Backbone and ligand atoms as CSV (ligand in chain L), in Angstrom:
chain,resi,resn,atom,element,x,y,z
A,1,MET,N,N,5.471,9.775,-13.493
A,1,MET,CA,C,4.630,9.567,-12.287
A,1,MET,C,C,3.189,9.935,-12.479
A,2,GLU,N,N,2.892,10.965,-13.301
A,2,GLU,CA,C,1.488,11.347,-13.563
A,2,GLU,C,C,0.736,10.233,-14.198
A,3,GLU,N,N,1.421,9.457,-15.094
A,3,GLU,CA,C,0.789,8.355,-15.787
A,3,GLU,C,C,0.339,7.249,-14.803
A,4,ILE,N,N,1.251,7.004,-13.844
A,4,ILE,CA,C,0.938,5.916,-12.917
A,4,ILE,C,C,-0.149,6.352,-11.931
A,5,TYR,N,N,-0.215,7.656,-11.588
A,5,TYR,CA,C,-1.311,8.157,-10.752
A,5,TYR,C,C,-2.632,8.078,-11.495
A,6,LYS,N,N,-2.583,8.318,-12.834
A,6,LYS,CA,C,-3.810,8.184,-13.598
A,6,LYS,C,C,-4.261,6.732,-13.598
A,7,LYS,N,N,-3.298,5.822,-13.736
A,7,LYS,CA,C,-3.617,4.398,-13.701
A,7,LYS,C,C,-4.243,3.992,-12.358
A,8,LEU,N,N,-3.731,4.592,-11.323
A,8,LEU,CA,C,-4.205,4.327,-9.932
A,8,LEU,C,C,-5.676,4.766,-9.829
A,9,ARG,N,N,-6.006,5.889,-10.410
A,9,ARG,CA,C,-7.394,6.322,-10.336
A,9,ARG,C,C,-8.344,5.388,-11.166
A,10,GLU,N,N,-7.822,4.992,-12.347
A,10,GLU,CA,C,-8.623,4.038,-13.139
A,10,GLU,C,C,-8.857,2.712,-12.346
A,11,GLN,N,N,-7.818,2.269,-11.662
A,11,GLN,CA,C,-7.849,1.063,-10.964
A,11,GLN,C,C,-8.776,1.093,-9.730
A,12,ALA,N,N,-8.866,2.262,-9.102
A,12,ALA,CA,C,-9.816,2.414,-7.990
A,12,ALA,C,C,-11.234,2.316,-8.441
A,13,LEU,N,N,-11.499,2.867,-9.624
A,13,LEU,CA,C,-12.855,2.822,-10.198
A,13,LEU,C,C,-13.164,1.356,-10.631
A,14,GLU,N,N,-12.181,0.633,-11.054
A,14,GLU,CA,C,-12.289,-0.753,-11.462
A,14,GLU,C,C,-12.533,-1.640,-10.241
A,15,ALA,N,N,-11.794,-1.359,-9.161
A,15,ALA,CA,C,-11.874,-2.152,-7.921
A,15,ALA,C,C,-13.305,-2.062,-7.326
A,16,ARG,N,N,-14.024,-0.975,-7.542
A,16,ARG,CA,C,-15.377,-0.790,-7.057
A,16,ARG,C,C,-16.263,-1.913,-7.509
A,17,LYS,N,N,-16.000,-2.434,-8.699
A,17,LYS,CA,C,-16.885,-3.454,-9.265
A,17,LYS,C,C,-16.905,-4.779,-8.521
A,18,LYS,N,N,-15.891,-4.940,-7.687
A,18,LYS,CA,C,-15.772,-6.174,-6.892
A,18,LYS,C,C,-16.375,-6.036,-5.513
A,19,SER,N,N,-16.838,-4.792,-5.144
A,19,SER,CA,C,-17.376,-4.520,-3.815
A,19,SER,C,C,-18.478,-5.466,-3.458
A,20,TYR,N,N,-18.416,-5.953,-2.176
A,20,TYR,CA,C,-19.528,-6.753,-1.631
A,20,TYR,C,C,-20.212,-5.848,-0.634
A,21,CYS,N,N,-21.267,-5.213,-1.134
A,21,CYS,CA,C,-21.979,-4.178,-0.324
A,21,CYS,C,C,-23.434,-4.492,-0.213
A,22,ALA,N,N,-23.715,-5.707,0.251
A,22,ALA,CA,C,-25.093,-6.228,0.265
A,22,ALA,C,C,-26.061,-5.422,1.105
A,23,TYR,N,N,-25.561,-4.642,2.042
A,23,TYR,CA,C,-26.406,-3.913,3.039
A,23,TYR,C,C,-26.511,-2.423,2.747
A,24,SER,N,N,-25.372,-1.803,2.484
A,24,SER,CA,C,-25.387,-0.340,2.271
A,24,SER,C,C,-25.591,-0.033,0.746
A,25,HIS,N,N,-25.276,-0.976,-0.112
A,25,HIS,CA,C,-25.309,-0.794,-1.585
A,25,HIS,C,C,-24.465,0.423,-1.971
A,26,TYR,N,N,-23.442,0.675,-1.156
A,26,TYR,CA,C,-22.493,1.744,-1.421
A,26,TYR,C,C,-21.148,1.066,-1.758
A,27,ALA,N,N,-20.729,1.113,-2.989
A,27,ALA,CA,C,-19.568,0.388,-3.440
A,27,ALA,C,C,-18.283,1.261,-3.403
A,28,VAL,N,N,-17.247,0.783,-2.751
A,28,VAL,CA,C,-16.010,1.556,-2.672
A,28,VAL,C,C,-14.888,0.685,-3.273
A,29,GLY,N,N,-14.022,1.368,-3.999
A,29,GLY,CA,C,-12.778,0.736,-4.503
A,29,GLY,C,C,-11.587,1.528,-4.128
A,30,ALA,N,N,-10.478,0.795,-3.978
A,30,ALA,CA,C,-9.201,1.491,-3.611
A,30,ALA,C,C,-8.056,0.882,-4.369
A,31,ALA,N,N,-7.136,1.641,-4.772
A,31,ALA,CA,C,-5.910,1.187,-5.491
A,31,ALA,C,C,-4.699,1.784,-4.747
A,32,LEU,N,N,-3.805,0.949,-4.297
A,32,LEU,CA,C,-2.717,1.313,-3.455
A,32,LEU,C,C,-1.360,1.104,-4.208
A,33,LEU,N,N,-0.608,2.144,-4.260
A,33,LEU,CA,C,0.678,2.103,-4.999
A,33,LEU,C,C,1.841,1.940,-4.003
A,34,ASP,N,N,2.700,0.919,-4.230
A,34,ASP,CA,C,3.777,0.694,-3.288
A,34,ASP,C,C,5.112,1.113,-3.877
A,35,GLY,N,N,6.169,0.861,-3.125
A,35,GLY,CA,C,7.503,1.324,-3.452
A,35,GLY,C,C,8.086,0.685,-4.716
A,36,ASP,N,N,7.558,-0.462,-5.109
A,36,ASP,CA,C,7.977,-1.125,-6.321
A,36,ASP,C,C,7.061,-0.717,-7.521
A,37,ASN,N,N,6.277,0.310,-7.325
A,37,ASN,CA,C,5.297,0.708,-8.295
A,37,ASN,C,C,4.288,-0.374,-8.676
A,38,GLU,N,N,4.008,-1.249,-7.717
A,38,GLU,CA,C,2.975,-2.230,-7.942
A,38,GLU,C,C,1.697,-1.732,-7.283
A,39,ILE,N,N,0.574,-2.134,-7.835
A,39,ILE,CA,C,-0.701,-1.689,-7.386
A,39,ILE,C,C,-1.490,-2.795,-6.719
A,40,THR,N,N,-1.999,-2.586,-5.557
A,40,THR,CA,C,-2.832,-3.576,-4.878
A,40,THR,C,C,-4.223,-2.987,-4.770
A,41,LEU,N,N,-5.226,-3.800,-5.175
A,41,LEU,CA,C,-6.609,-3.276,-5.141
A,41,LEU,C,C,-7.359,-3.794,-3.934
A,42,GLY,N,N,-8.385,-3.029,-3.527
A,42,GLY,CA,C,-9.243,-3.416,-2.454
A,42,GLY,C,C,-10.671,-2.910,-2.688
A,43,CYS,N,N,-11.643,-3.563,-2.062
A,43,CYS,CA,C,-12.995,-3.084,-2.117
A,43,CYS,C,C,-13.619,-3.278,-0.719
A,44,ASN,N,N,-14.721,-2.577,-0.523
A,44,ASN,CA,C,-15.433,-2.837,0.810
A,44,ASN,C,C,-16.053,-4.198,0.809
A,45,ILE,N,N,-15.984,-4.801,1.996
A,45,ILE,CA,C,-16.568,-6.138,2.163
A,45,ILE,C,C,-17.480,-6.094,3.379
A,46,GLU,N,N,-18.775,-6.165,3.137
A,46,GLU,CA,C,-19.714,-6.012,4.221
A,46,GLU,C,C,-20.116,-7.354,4.851
A,47,ASN,N,N,-20.794,-7.274,5.958
A,47,ASN,CA,C,-21.167,-8.524,6.697
A,47,ASN,C,C,-22.530,-8.287,7.342
A,48,ALA,N,N,-23.251,-9.434,7.456
A,48,ALA,CA,C,-24.569,-9.423,8.091
A,48,ALA,C,C,-24.496,-8.866,9.543
A,49,SER,N,N,-23.348,-9.160,10.138
A,49,SER,CA,C,-23.021,-8.536,11.427
A,49,SER,C,C,-22.242,-7.258,11.074
A,50,TYR,N,N,-22.948,-6.129,10.940
A,50,TYR,CA,C,-22.455,-4.944,10.247
A,50,TYR,C,C,-21.032,-4.522,10.682
A,51,GLY,N,N,-20.777,-4.660,11.924
A,51,GLY,CA,C,-19.500,-4.224,12.491
A,51,GLY,C,C,-18.291,-4.993,11.939
A,52,ALA,N,N,-18.541,-6.098,11.309
A,52,ALA,CA,C,-17.463,-6.950,10.742
A,52,ALA,C,C,-17.059,-6.436,9.340
A,53,THR,N,N,-17.714,-5.416,8.906
A,53,THR,CA,C,-17.459,-4.808,7.593
A,53,THR,C,C,-16.019,-4.321,7.475
A,54,ASN,N,N,-15.412,-4.479,6.347
A,54,ASN,CA,C,-14.053,-3.958,6.114
A,54,ASN,C,C,-14.115,-2.903,4.952
A,55,CYS,N,N,-13.504,-1.729,5.162
A,55,CYS,CA,C,-13.461,-0.718,4.124
A,55,CYS,C,C,-12.515,-1.143,3.011
A,56,ALA,N,N,-12.744,-0.522,1.867
A,56,ALA,CA,C,-11.923,-0.759,0.669
A,56,ALA,C,C,-10.416,-0.503,0.889
A,57,GLU,N,N,-10.199,0.658,1.606
A,57,GLU,CA,C,-8.799,1.094,1.803
A,57,GLU,C,C,-8.066,0.085,2.658
A,58,ARG,N,N,-8.732,-0.370,3.732
A,58,ARG,CA,C,-8.060,-1.354,4.621
A,58,ARG,C,C,-7.944,-2.751,3.929
A,59,THR,N,N,-8.858,-3.065,3.079
A,59,THR,CA,C,-8.704,-4.273,2.343
A,59,THR,C,C,-7.447,-4.214,1.514
A,60,ALA,N,N,-7.209,-3.110,0.864
A,60,ALA,CA,C,-6.002,-2.918,0.023
A,60,ALA,C,C,-4.736,-2.950,0.843
A,61,PHE,N,N,-4.755,-2.211,1.984
A,61,PHE,CA,C,-3.578,-2.226,2.878
A,61,PHE,C,C,-3.272,-3.575,3.412
A,62,PHE,N,N,-4.299,-4.244,3.933
A,62,PHE,CA,C,-4.009,-5.545,4.562
A,62,PHE,C,C,-3.569,-6.584,3.529
A,63,LYS,N,N,-4.128,-6.535,2.353
A,63,LYS,CA,C,-3.652,-7.428,1.300
A,63,LYS,C,C,-2.170,-7.122,1.027
A,64,ALA,N,N,-1.858,-5.888,0.797
A,64,ALA,CA,C,-0.476,-5.496,0.385
A,64,ALA,C,C,0.529,-5.814,1.511
A,65,VAL,N,N,0.178,-5.428,2.727
A,65,VAL,CA,C,1.136,-5.661,3.868
A,65,VAL,C,C,1.376,-7.136,4.044
A,66,SER,N,N,0.287,-7.900,3.950
A,66,SER,CA,C,0.412,-9.371,4.184
A,66,SER,C,C,1.196,-10.054,3.110
A,67,GLU,N,N,1.374,-9.317,1.964
A,67,GLU,CA,C,2.218,-9.885,0.834
A,67,GLU,C,C,3.638,-9.271,0.876
A,68,GLY,N,N,3.924,-8.594,1.989
A,68,GLY,CA,C,5.283,-8.032,2.143
A,68,GLY,C,C,5.550,-6.696,1.444
A,69,LYS,N,N,4.524,-6.082,0.898
A,69,LYS,CA,C,4.673,-4.770,0.246
A,69,LYS,C,C,4.770,-3.659,1.321
A,70,ARG,N,N,5.613,-2.679,0.957
A,70,ARG,CA,C,5.844,-1.564,1.856
A,70,ARG,C,C,6.170,-0.322,1.068
A,71,ASN,N,N,6.556,0.770,1.807
A,71,ASN,CA,C,6.924,2.027,1.160
A,71,ASN,C,C,5.844,2.593,0.222
A,72,PHE,N,N,4.639,2.640,0.790
A,72,PHE,CA,C,3.512,3.069,0.010
A,72,PHE,C,C,3.619,4.506,-0.384
A,73,LYS,N,N,3.242,4.748,-1.626
A,73,LYS,CA,C,3.371,6.119,-2.184
A,73,LYS,C,C,2.006,6.875,-2.299
A,74,ALA,N,N,0.982,6.098,-2.606
A,74,ALA,CA,C,-0.279,6.795,-2.922
A,74,ALA,C,C,-1.424,5.812,-2.860
A,75,ILE,N,N,-2.659,6.342,-2.639
A,75,ILE,CA,C,-3.867,5.479,-2.749
A,75,ILE,C,C,-4.861,6.334,-3.466
A,76,ALA,N,N,-5.696,5.651,-4.295
A,76,ALA,CA,C,-6.804,6.258,-4.962
A,76,ALA,C,C,-8.055,5.561,-4.433
A,77,ILE,N,N,-9.103,6.386,-4.153
A,77,ILE,CA,C,-10.313,5.856,-3.540
A,77,ILE,C,C,-11.528,6.408,-4.355
A,78,ALA,N,N,-12.466,5.464,-4.670
A,78,ALA,CA,C,-13.698,5.895,-5.377
A,78,ALA,C,C,-14.812,5.202,-4.754
A,79,GLY,N,N,-15.948,5.958,-4.463
A,79,GLY,CA,C,-17.103,5.365,-3.827
A,79,GLY,C,C,-18.387,6.033,-4.348
A,80,GLY,N,N,-19.408,5.159,-4.353
A,80,GLY,CA,C,-20.725,5.717,-4.741
A,80,GLY,C,C,-21.754,4.538,-4.799
A,81,LYS,N,N,-23.002,4.931,-5.191
A,81,LYS,CA,C,-24.042,3.906,-5.200
A,81,LYS,C,C,-23.663,2.771,-6.115
A,82,GLU,N,N,-23.912,1.522,-5.603
A,82,GLU,CA,C,-23.612,0.305,-6.322
A,82,GLU,C,C,-24.205,0.348,-7.701
A,83,GLY,N,N,-23.473,-0.015,-8.761
A,83,GLY,CA,C,-24.044,-0.037,-10.086
A,83,GLY,C,C,-24.059,1.289,-10.800
A,84,GLU,N,N,-23.659,2.356,-10.095
A,84,GLU,CA,C,-23.665,3.711,-10.758
A,84,GLU,C,C,-22.241,4.276,-10.647
A,85,GLU,N,N,-21.978,5.283,-11.450
A,85,GLU,CA,C,-20.709,6.015,-11.386
A,85,GLU,C,C,-20.749,6.905,-10.121
A,86,PRO,N,N,-19.603,7.149,-9.485
A,86,PRO,CA,C,-19.584,8.036,-8.339
A,86,PRO,C,C,-20.089,9.466,-8.713
A,87,VAL,N,N,-20.889,10.060,-7.818
A,87,VAL,CA,C,-21.340,11.384,-8.054
A,87,VAL,C,C,-20.675,12.417,-6.979
A,88,ASP,N,N,-20.171,11.790,-5.960
A,88,ASP,CA,C,-19.540,12.583,-4.917
A,88,ASP,C,C,-18.115,12.024,-4.619
A,89,TYR,N,N,-17.354,12.790,-3.887
A,89,TYR,CA,C,-16.060,12.245,-3.406
A,89,TYR,C,C,-16.257,11.394,-2.145
A,90,ALA,N,N,-15.586,10.245,-2.135
A,90,ALA,CA,C,-15.708,9.373,-0.937
A,90,ALA,C,C,-14.378,9.527,-0.156
A,91,TYR,N,N,-14.450,10.242,0.899
A,91,TYR,CA,C,-13.225,10.410,1.679
A,91,TYR,C,C,-12.986,9.224,2.643
A,92,PRO,N,N,-11.768,8.943,2.892
A,92,PRO,CA,C,-11.526,7.735,3.738
A,92,PRO,C,C,-11.995,7.970,5.155
A,93,CYS,N,N,-12.492,6.946,5.803
A,93,CYS,CA,C,-12.988,7.034,7.163
A,93,CYS,C,C,-11.812,7.199,8.103
A,94,GLY,N,N,-12.085,7.536,9.354
A,94,GLY,CA,C,-11.079,7.747,10.373
A,94,GLY,C,C,-10.193,6.554,10.643
A,95,ILE,N,N,-10.785,5.371,10.665
A,95,ILE,CA,C,-9.990,4.148,10.949
A,95,ILE,C,C,-9.045,3.924,9.821
A,96,CYS,N,N,-9.515,4.102,8.566
A,96,CYS,CA,C,-8.607,3.890,7.399
A,96,CYS,C,C,-7.496,4.892,7.408
A,97,ARG,N,N,-7.797,6.164,7.788
A,97,ARG,CA,C,-6.707,7.152,7.839
A,97,ARG,C,C,-5.636,6.761,8.868
A,98,GLN,N,N,-6.063,6.163,10.002
A,98,GLN,CA,C,-5.078,5.780,10.969
A,98,GLN,C,C,-4.279,4.522,10.468
A,99,VAL,N,N,-4.941,3.661,9.679
A,99,VAL,CA,C,-4.194,2.520,9.168
A,99,VAL,C,C,-3.071,2.997,8.158
A,100,MET,N,N,-3.492,4.001,7.346
A,100,MET,CA,C,-2.516,4.640,6.463
A,100,MET,C,C,-1.357,5.190,7.224
A,101,ARG,N,N,-1.659,5.833,8.381
A,101,ARG,CA,C,-0.671,6.501,9.200
A,101,ARG,C,C,0.421,5.511,9.701
A,102,GLU,N,N,-0.019,4.260,9.885
A,102,GLU,CA,C,0.939,3.237,10.404
A,102,GLU,C,C,2.057,2.938,9.383
A,103,PHE,N,N,1.703,2.975,8.090
A,103,PHE,CA,C,2.637,2.506,7.061
A,103,PHE,C,C,3.157,3.570,6.132
A,104,CYS,N,N,2.688,4.837,6.320
A,104,CYS,CA,C,2.998,5.829,5.276
A,104,CYS,C,C,3.494,7.122,5.941
A,105,SER,N,N,4.250,7.874,5.157
A,105,SER,CA,C,4.742,9.184,5.563
A,105,SER,C,C,3.596,10.157,5.461
A,106,VAL,N,N,3.318,10.904,6.613
A,106,VAL,CA,C,2.211,11.824,6.545
A,106,VAL,C,C,2.484,12.971,5.552
A,107,LYS,N,N,3.761,13.297,5.360
A,107,LYS,CA,C,4.122,14.440,4.478
A,107,LYS,C,C,4.233,14.026,2.957
A,108,GLU,N,N,4.330,12.704,2.729
A,108,GLU,CA,C,4.537,12.294,1.344
A,108,GLU,C,C,3.450,11.466,0.737
A,109,PHE,N,N,2.740,10.691,1.565
A,109,PHE,CA,C,1.773,9.763,1.044
A,109,PHE,C,C,0.621,10.581,0.452
A,110,LYS,N,N,0.277,10.284,-0.812
A,110,LYS,CA,C,-0.756,10.982,-1.529
A,110,LYS,C,C,-2.085,10.190,-1.419
A,111,VAL,N,N,-3.164,10.954,-1.301
A,111,VAL,CA,C,-4.513,10.355,-1.284
A,111,VAL,C,C,-5.308,11.035,-2.373
A,112,PHE,N,N,-5.660,10.215,-3.373
A,112,PHE,CA,C,-6.549,10.717,-4.452
A,112,PHE,C,C,-7.938,10.271,-4.162
A,113,VAL,N,N,-8.849,11.253,-4.101
A,113,VAL,CA,C,-10.260,10.927,-3.894
A,113,VAL,C,C,-10.894,11.198,-5.237
A,114,VAL,N,N,-11.517,10.137,-5.772
A,114,VAL,CA,C,-11.777,10.073,-7.256
A,114,VAL,C,C,-13.319,10.034,-7.547
A,115,LYS,N,N,-13.732,10.918,-8.399
A,115,LYS,CA,C,-15.075,10.822,-8.960
A,115,LYS,C,C,-15.051,10.140,-10.327
A,116,SER,N,N,-14.094,10.552,-11.150
A,116,SER,CA,C,-13.805,9.892,-12.435
A,116,SER,C,C,-12.302,10.028,-12.624
A,117,VAL,N,N,-11.717,9.435,-13.663
A,117,VAL,CA,C,-10.275,9.459,-13.825
A,117,VAL,C,C,-9.772,10.906,-13.816
A,118,ASP,N,N,-10.495,11.773,-14.479
A,118,ASP,CA,C,-9.980,13.159,-14.586
A,118,ASP,C,C,-10.645,14.109,-13.569
A,119,GLU,N,N,-11.566,13.608,-12.729
A,119,GLU,CA,C,-12.196,14.470,-11.775
A,119,GLU,C,C,-11.827,13.928,-10.393
A,120,TYR,N,N,-10.915,14.614,-9.700
A,120,TYR,CA,C,-10.421,14.038,-8.472
A,120,TYR,C,C,-9.837,15.180,-7.602
A,121,GLU,N,N,-9.703,14.853,-6.270
A,121,GLU,CA,C,-8.964,15.729,-5.374
A,121,GLU,C,C,-7.748,15.021,-4.879
A,122,GLU,N,N,-6.685,15.793,-4.589
A,122,GLU,CA,C,-5.441,15.187,-4.163
A,122,GLU,C,C,-5.004,15.774,-2.863
A,123,TYR,N,N,-4.653,14.935,-1.908
A,123,TYR,CA,C,-4.170,15.368,-0.583
A,123,TYR,C,C,-2.895,14.675,-0.243
A,124,ILE,N,N,-2.204,15.195,0.747
A,124,ILE,CA,C,-1.212,14.425,1.486
A,124,ILE,C,C,-1.877,13.967,2.767
A,125,LEU,N,N,-1.375,12.847,3.285
A,125,LEU,CA,C,-2.036,12.244,4.460
A,125,LEU,C,C,-2.181,13.247,5.640
A,126,GLU,N,N,-1.175,14.071,5.778
A,126,GLU,CA,C,-1.202,15.032,6.911
A,126,GLU,C,C,-2.380,15.992,6.813
A,127,GLU,N,N,-2.867,16.267,5.602
A,127,GLU,CA,C,-4.015,17.161,5.521
A,127,GLU,C,C,-5.291,16.464,6.012
A,128,LEU,N,N,-5.305,15.162,5.850
A,128,LEU,CA,C,-6.536,14.421,6.235
A,128,LEU,C,C,-6.430,13.951,7.694
A,129,LEU,N,N,-5.217,13.895,8.147
A,129,LEU,CA,C,-5.027,13.394,9.582
A,129,LEU,C,C,-3.951,14.203,10.217
A,130,PRO,N,N,-4.296,15.471,10.586
A,130,PRO,CA,C,-3.285,16.322,11.175
A,130,PRO,C,C,-3.021,15.947,12.691
A,131,LYS,N,N,-1.889,16.318,13.210
A,131,LYS,CA,C,-1.553,16.060,14.608
A,131,LYS,C,C,-1.876,14.620,15.023
A,132,SER,N,N,-1.270,13.714,14.274
A,132,SER,CA,C,-1.654,12.315,14.412
A,132,SER,C,C,-0.739,11.546,15.392
A,133,PHE,N,N,-1.151,10.394,15.779
A,133,PHE,CA,C,-0.385,9.504,16.637
A,133,PHE,C,C,0.079,8.332,15.774
A,134,GLY,N,N,1.388,8.030,15.850
A,134,GLY,CA,C,1.908,6.957,14.941
A,134,GLY,C,C,3.001,6.139,15.672
A,135,PRO,N,N,3.628,5.266,14.936
A,135,PRO,CA,C,4.565,4.300,15.489
A,135,PRO,C,C,5.729,5.001,16.236
A,136,GLU,N,N,6.164,6.135,15.744
A,136,GLU,CA,C,7.302,6.809,16.418
A,136,GLU,C,C,6.940,7.453,17.727
A,137,ASN,N,N,5.682,7.443,18.074
A,137,ASN,CA,C,5.279,8.013,19.410
A,137,ASN,C,C,5.383,6.990,20.519
A,138,LEU,N,N,5.642,5.756,20.190
A,138,LEU,CA,C,5.739,4.743,21.218
A,138,LEU,C,C,7.224,4.394,21.574
L,1,THU,N1,N,-16.512,2.481,3.276
L,1,THU,C1,C,-15.277,2.274,2.721
L,1,THU,O1,O,-15.075,1.211,2.086
L,1,THU,N2,N,-14.285,3.187,2.914
L,1,THU,C2,C,-14.470,4.316,3.662
L,1,THU,O2,O,-13.483,5.018,3.890
L,1,THU,C3,C,-15.770,4.721,4.143
L,1,THU,C4,C,-16.835,3.652,4.105
L,1,THU,C5,C,-17.573,1.499,3.116
L,1,THU,C6,C,-17.946,0.748,4.352
L,1,THU,C7,C,-19.333,0.278,4.057
L,1,THU,O3,O,-19.267,-0.961,3.344
L,1,THU,C8,C,-19.856,1.312,3.129
L,1,THU,O4,O,-18.773,2.086,2.691
L,1,THU,C9,C,-20.880,2.268,3.784
L,1,THU,O5,O,-20.333,2.782,4.977
């Protein structure tokens, strides 16, 4: 499992290179691991109408879910100035945390926030989104 998590971190850094961040010049990449141990990548996609921007994490989730992938185990996220290596940790925004909540176990889903392959922080979703509202509340 450690090997695949390492690959996930590498892939998040790789996904950053596809970022379309014409306005913020802040490039984010995400790599999402599903129940079949397949990885779906995402990047942030900005828009001249700023509110139409989509975060890297949601790009990865929406791609994966739309392809029938489920049982997500982990996501790795890397962000920083376009064209440069990350210097800080890029934590997922509130909307992306809530999207994770819809499809993932708060106690099991791992979130890797990545500066480089070997420099990262690891959380479970519940640490990032405590006392949350989810599908079983309806
Ligand atoms: N961004 C993400 O891709 N993920 C996050 O969780 C936070 C922010 C993107 C959105 C926008 O393109 C840029 O970072 C600056 O906010």
